[in-house]
N, C-alpha and C positions, 0 to 999 in steps of 0.2 A: 303348437300354440304355447306361448310363454305364460308366465304367471302374472296376473294383474297386480299392480302395486296397491297397497292400502291407501296411500294418499290419493290415487286416482279414483278408487272406489268411494272414499269419503267425499271427494269433490262431486262425483255423480249424485250422491245422496243429497248434497246441499243444493245442487241444481234442481233436483226433483222437488225439494221443499220450497225453494225460493222462486223457481220458475224462470230464472234468467241467468246468463253468465255474468252480467254486470253486478247484480245483487250478490251472487256467490263470490265474486272477486272482492267485494267490500267486506263480506263476512269473513273470508279467509285471509284478508290482508295481502292480496296479491293483485295481479293485473288480469284484465279480461282475456288477453291473448294466452296467458298462462293457463287459465281455466279451459279455454277452447282446446289447447294442446293436450291437457290431461284427459279430457273427454275423448278426443280423437285417438290417443294412445290406448285408452281402455277399450274403445270400440274395436280397434284393430286387433288387440290381444284376444278379445272375446269372439271376434268375427260376427258381431251383432251391432246393429244401429240402436242406440239407447234412446236418443231424443230426435225429435223433428220440430222445426220452427212453425208455430202458429201465431202469425202476427208478430208481436214483440215477445211472446212467451215461448219457452222451450218446454215441450210436452213429451212425456215418455211414449215410446212406441209400445205396442203390446208385448214384444219381447223384452224391452227395457223395463216395463212395469213388473214383469215376472221376476227378472233378475234382481231388481232393487228391493222388491218386497221380501225376497228370500235372504238377501245379503244383510239388510239393516239389522235384524235381531242378532245375527252372528257377529257383526261388527260392534254392536253395543256390548255383547257379552265379552268380546275380546278387550274392549276398553276397560270394562269393570275388572276383568282379571288382571290386566296390566297395572291398574291403579292399586288394586289390593296387594299385588306383589311388590309394588314400590312404596308401600306405606312408610318405610323407614327413611325415605328421602322426602324433602320438602316439596309439596306440590307446586306446580307452576301453571300459569294460564290466565285467562281473562273471563270474568263472570259479568254478565250483562243483566241489569235489573231495571225494570220500568216501575215507576211509582208516581202517585200524586204527592202533594206537598205535606199533608199531615204525617204520613209515615216516616218522613225524613228525620223526625225527632228521635226515633229509635234506630233507624237504619244506620246512622253514623256510628252509633255505639256498637252495632253488630259488625260493621266493616272494620272498625278499630280492633275489636277482639279477634277477628279472623286474620287481619294482617299482622298481628303480633305472633300468631301461630304460623302463618304462611307469608313471610315477607315478599315472596316472589309471585304471589297471586295479586292481580290488579282488578279493579272494578270499574265498569262503565255504567253510570247511572243516568237514565233518561227520565226526566220529569215531565209529566203531561197529564192530559185527561184520559181516564181509563178506556173510554170507547175508541180512542185513537191508538191505543197501545195493544189491544187484543190481537189484531192481525199480525203485528211484528212478533208477538209471543207465539202464535200458532205457526208462523213461518220459520221459527227457530232463530230469529234475529235477537230475541231476548231469552234468557234462561228462566227468569222469574218476573212476575208482575204483582205489585201490591195494589189492591183496589179497595174502595169502600163497597161493602155488600158482596154480592156474588155475580156470576155471569152464567147465562144459559148456554154458552158456547160448548159445542161437543169437543171431546178430546182434551178437556182441561180439568186438572185436579185442583181442588180448593183445600188449603190448609188454614184453619181459623187462627187469627192473630189476637182477637179480643175486640173490645169496643171502647168508645169514648163518648162522652156527652157532647152534643153540638147545640149551641144556643145563640140567641140574638144578644149581641153585646154592642156597647157604644163607647166612644171615646169619653173619658171621665170629664172632659171639659166641654162636652157637646152643647149643653144648655147655656153655659157661660158664653160660648163663642157665637152661638146661632140663635139663642132664645131672646125673648122680649124683656128680660129682667125680672119677670114675676117669679114668685116662689112656688114650689110644688107643682111643676108642670104636669099636665095630663099625658097619657100615652099618645094620644093623637098629636098633641103639641110636640112631643119628643120625636115622633115619626116624621113630622113634616117641617121641622125647623132647619134641617140641614141635609147633607148628602147621605145616601144609602148605597151600600156596596153589596152586590150579589154575584153569583157565578154567571158565565155567559149563556146565551140562548141555546147553544148546542149542548149544554150540560143537561143531564137527566133531572137535575134538581132545580133548574131555573123556574119552571112553571110553578112548582110547589112554593118557592120563596115568594114569588109575586102574589100568589093567592093568599098566603099567610099575611103578607103586608096589607093587602087590600081589605081583608076581613077585619083588620084592626084599625082601619081608617086612614091608611097611607095614601096620599094622592099620587105618589111616584113621580113627581115633577123633577126630582133630583136623583133619579135612579141611575147608578153607574154599575159597570160590570168589570170583573177581573178574573182571569183564568188561573190564577195562582193564589191559593188561600193564604199562604204565608205573606205574600205581598199585600193581599187584601187587609190582613191584620195591621200592617204598617200604614196602609192608606186610611183605614178607619181612624187610627190614632192621629195621623198627620192632618186629616181634613175635618176632624171633629165629627166623624161619621158613625154609621150603624152597619153591622155586618153579622152574618151567621157563621160562627167560628167554632171549631172543635176545641174542647178544653185542653187537650194534649198540646195543642199549638199555642193557645192563648195564655197558658200558665205564666210564662215570663212577663207578659204585658200586665196580667192581673197583679202579680207580685210587685211590679214597678208602679202600680197605680195608674197606668196609662189607659187601661180598659176596665170596664165594669159591666156585669150582666144587666140586662134590662130587668128592672124590678117589677114592672107591670106585667100582667099575663100576656105572654106571647109564646108561640110554639117552640118547643125544644124536643130533640130526639136523642136516642142513643144510636150511634152509627157503628156498625160492625165492620171489621176489615179482614181481608183474606190475602194469603200469599198463593199465587197461581203458578202452575207450571204445566207443561204438556204432559199428556197421559202416557207416561213411559217410566220405566224403572230408572231412578236417579243414580248416577255414579256415586261412589262413596264421598267424593269431594263435594258434589252438589248437594247431597243429602245433608252433609255437615253444615253447608251454607244455609240450607233451609232451616235446620234445627237452631242455628245461631240467630237467625233473623227472628224466629218465634220467641226465643229466650229474651231477646233485647227489644222486643217490639215497642215497649212503652205503653201499650194499651192495657185496659182493665180486663183480665181474663176470668174474673170471678163472677161476672154477671152473665 
């Protein structure tokens, strides 16, 4: 029996994590036939069937499960050893990060610092709602995920990034554009004179925002949703609207005088953020990426 190649073993581990040849081919930037060939070669070398098809998914056989569970920590240790031995050379590779929009404020600074050190490392950033990015993180399609709050998902490590105040803000010209011309409008008048922008219904915060608005007298006749908070800040400014916006993201608009906080009593919170990765020992390269993201997060870490 010949010796199995590392690339074929790595391919088998990714098939195990992702559950299909097609997903593995996308992750490894190759074709589905190439993945199938690698698995076939590995099975022939080992004399063991590693996977069997269940519907659309590739599932490990009992023998495959034993082999892959034993080989994964050995391969991780080998990668760590190789990276440590090659620290004198510039790292190469792709780092994949999922995030919501507020963390983008500091993430760009972190990536800039990393690429000055490692010109040949590239980054793939996927922006979306955290609940839709947890599964790609667990499947290994993302190396890191930045979210508001935490998650109860098993096998996930949380690294605190700090917090920012999130409060209701309105376009500075809201009353001028949508009001009746009277001076000193009440909170109810401000809430009901023009558009309101909040996160979509599938967001965990949607119901909280609706309840807060209703408690203070909003009729919600002009309630709009947007799944990108950065775009929401622009929409609030452009439409003379109201929105629940993090300070870290709103700061440029506040300095320009385009946004202003609601001065009447309306709910505000401090939102904490976390950097997530799968529960495993990070390679030296990914550990440095994690440390740099924490350093440049842009969030308040004193509270």
